[in-house]
C-alpha positions as CSV (number, residue, x, y, z in Angstrom):
1,M,-50.1,25.3,20.5
2,A,-52.2,22.3,19.5
3,T,-53.2,19.8,22.2
4,T,-53.1,16.2,21.5
5,K,-56.0,14.2,23.0
6,V,-54.9,11.0,24.6
7,K,-57.3,8.2,24.1
8,S,-58.1,6.3,27.3
9,P,-58.1,2.5,27.2
10,E,-61.4,0.8,27.1
11,Q,-62.8,0.1,30.6
12,T,-64.1,-3.2,31.8
13,N,-65.7,-4.5,35.0
14,N,-64.7,-8.1,34.2
15,V,-61.4,-8.9,35.8
16,Q,-60.8,-11.7,33.3
17,E,-60.9,-9.1,30.5
18,S,-58.7,-6.5,32.2
19,A,-55.3,-5.5,30.8
20,L,-53.9,-6.0,34.4
21,N,-55.2,-9.6,34.3
22,E,-53.4,-10.1,31.0
23,L,-50.2,-8.7,32.4
24,F,-50.5,-10.9,35.5
25,I,-50.9,-14.0,33.4
26,D,-48.0,-13.0,31.2
27,E,-45.8,-12.5,34.2
28,L,-46.9,-15.8,35.7
29,K,-45.9,-17.6,32.5
30,D,-42.5,-15.8,32.7
31,I,-41.7,-16.8,36.2
32,Y,-42.9,-20.4,35.5
33,W,-40.4,-20.7,32.7
34,A,-37.7,-19.1,34.9
35,E,-38.3,-21.6,37.7
36,K,-38.3,-24.6,35.4
37,H,-35.0,-23.6,33.8
38,L,-33.5,-22.7,37.2
39,S,-34.3,-26.2,38.3
40,K,-32.1,-27.5,35.5
41,A,-29.3,-25.0,36.3
42,L,-29.1,-25.5,40.1
43,P,-27.6,-29.0,40.0
44,K,-24.7,-27.7,37.8
45,M,-24.2,-24.8,40.3
46,A,-24.2,-27.3,43.2
47,K,-21.7,-29.6,41.5
48,A,-19.4,-26.6,40.8
49,A,-19.5,-25.4,44.4
50,T,-16.4,-26.0,46.5
51,S,-17.9,-25.5,50.0
52,D,-20.1,-28.2,51.4
53,E,-22.3,-25.6,53.0
54,L,-22.9,-23.8,49.7
55,R,-23.5,-27.1,47.9
56,S,-26.0,-28.1,50.5
57,A,-27.8,-24.7,50.3
58,I,-28.1,-25.0,46.5
59,E,-29.4,-28.6,46.7
60,N,-31.9,-27.6,49.3
61,H,-33.0,-24.7,47.1
62,L,-33.4,-27.1,44.2
63,A,-35.9,-29.1,46.2
64,E,-37.6,-25.8,47.1
65,T,-37.7,-24.7,43.5
66,E,-39.3,-28.0,42.4
67,R,-42.1,-27.3,45.0
68,Q,-42.4,-23.7,43.8
69,I,-43.0,-25.0,40.2
70,I,-45.9,-27.1,41.6
71,R,-47.1,-24.1,43.5
72,L,-47.1,-22.0,40.3
73,E,-49.1,-24.7,38.6
74,D,-51.6,-24.5,41.5
75,A,-51.7,-20.7,41.1
76,F,-52.5,-21.1,37.4
77,A,-55.2,-23.6,38.1
78,S,-56.7,-21.3,40.9
79,I,-57.4,-18.6,38.3
80,G,-58.6,-21.1,35.6
81,Q,-55.5,-21.0,33.5
82,K,-53.4,-23.7,32.1
83,A,-49.7,-23.6,33.3
84,V,-47.7,-22.4,30.3
85,A,-44.1,-21.3,30.3
86,V,-43.0,-18.4,28.1
87,K,-39.3,-17.7,27.9
88,C,-38.0,-15.4,30.5
89,E,-35.1,-13.5,28.9
90,A,-34.0,-12.1,32.3
91,M,-33.6,-15.6,33.9
92,A,-32.0,-16.9,30.7
93,G,-29.4,-14.1,31.1
94,L,-28.9,-14.7,34.8
95,I,-28.4,-18.4,34.3
96,K,-25.9,-17.7,31.5
97,E,-24.0,-15.3,33.7
98,G,-23.8,-17.9,36.4
99,E,-22.4,-20.5,33.9
100,E,-19.8,-18.0,32.8
101,I,-18.7,-17.3,36.4
102,V,-18.2,-21.0,36.9
103,S,-16.3,-21.4,33.6
104,E,-14.1,-18.4,34.4
105,T,-13.1,-19.4,37.9
106,E,-10.8,-22.1,39.0
107,K,-12.3,-25.5,40.0
108,G,-12.1,-26.1,43.7
109,S,-11.5,-22.4,44.5
110,I,-13.3,-20.4,47.2
111,T,-13.4,-17.6,44.6
112,R,-15.6,-19.8,42.5
113,D,-18.0,-20.1,45.5
114,A,-18.0,-16.3,45.9
115,G,-18.9,-16.0,42.2
116,I,-21.6,-18.7,42.5
117,I,-23.1,-16.8,45.5
118,S,-23.0,-13.6,43.5
119,A,-24.8,-15.2,40.6
120,A,-27.3,-17.0,42.9
121,Q,-28.2,-13.8,44.7
122,K,-28.8,-12.0,41.4
123,I,-31.3,-14.8,40.6
124,E,-32.9,-14.5,44.1
125,H,-33.3,-10.8,43.8
126,Y,-35.0,-11.2,40.4
127,E,-37.3,-13.8,41.9
128,I,-38.0,-11.6,44.9
129,A,-39.0,-8.7,42.6
130,S,-41.1,-11.0,40.4
131,Y,-43.0,-12.8,43.3
132,G,-43.5,-9.5,45.1
133,T,-45.1,-8.0,42.1
134,L,-47.1,-11.1,41.2
135,R,-48.5,-11.4,44.8
136,T,-49.6,-7.8,44.7
137,L,-51.2,-8.1,41.3
138,A,-53.0,-11.3,42.4
139,S,-54.4,-9.5,45.4
140,V,-55.5,-6.5,43.4
141,L,-57.3,-8.9,40.9
142,G,-59.0,-10.7,43.8
143,Y,-57.0,-13.9,43.2
144,D,-56.6,-14.6,47.0
145,H,-55.5,-18.2,46.7
146,A,-52.9,-17.3,44.1
147,A,-51.7,-14.4,46.2
148,E,-51.2,-16.8,49.2
149,L,-49.3,-19.2,47.0
150,L,-47.1,-16.5,45.6
151,D,-46.5,-15.0,49.0
152,S,-45.2,-18.4,50.3
153,T,-42.7,-18.5,47.5
154,L,-41.7,-14.9,48.0
155,H,-40.8,-15.7,51.7
156,E,-38.8,-18.7,50.6
157,E,-36.8,-16.6,48.1
158,K,-36.1,-14.0,50.7
159,T,-34.9,-16.8,53.1
160,C,-32.6,-18.2,50.5
161,D,-31.1,-14.8,49.8
162,S,-30.4,-14.3,53.5
163,L,-28.8,-17.7,53.7
164,L,-26.6,-17.0,50.8
165,T,-25.5,-13.8,52.5
166,Q,-24.7,-15.6,55.7
167,I,-22.7,-18.2,53.8
168,A,-20.7,-15.5,52.0
169,E,-20.1,-13.4,55.2
170,A,-19.3,-16.4,57.4
171,G,-16.0,-17.0,55.5
172,I,-16.2,-17.5,51.8
173,N,-15.7,-13.8,50.9
174,Q,-12.8,-13.5,53.4
175,A,-11.2,-16.8,52.3
176,S,-11.5,-15.9,48.6
177,K,-9.6,-12.6,49.0
178,A,-6.5,-14.6,49.9
179,E,-6.6,-16.8,46.7
180,K,-4.1,-15.9,44.0
181,A,-5.6,-14.9,40.6
């Protein structure tokens, strides 16, 4: 049996030249696009919400998202990179799914709110995964300031996810099960 020799990637001691650094920057560009596009989608979700509590939570998260975009720009600057957005196919799909839920549910229904919460939590979970990974990569690469910025956003995303769960469990899910299809 012949053995195939696997070539190891070239090694570097310069973090700026590392493949991990390149991956980190690519992922940062991805989440930057995601946040910028989410900031355009959130007002539509807020407008479509029936519950004042849900609408308020989405509007508050919009303000938070706008601060997160600035924080990402600061993270780029802290590592000597220009903030550049590269299309995030995952976020594009999640936003599209949220739009479909709104269009497929009755205006003014609590069921629409349950759908909006579902879509919003999928987005939050994507962001939690992204920011958790980015924070860890920043730490490994020695980008301590970027890691702190990303960690702040990670905590905000987790808090938003918890709030959405509270809103759903406090009545929206129960109320929506009584609505006729």
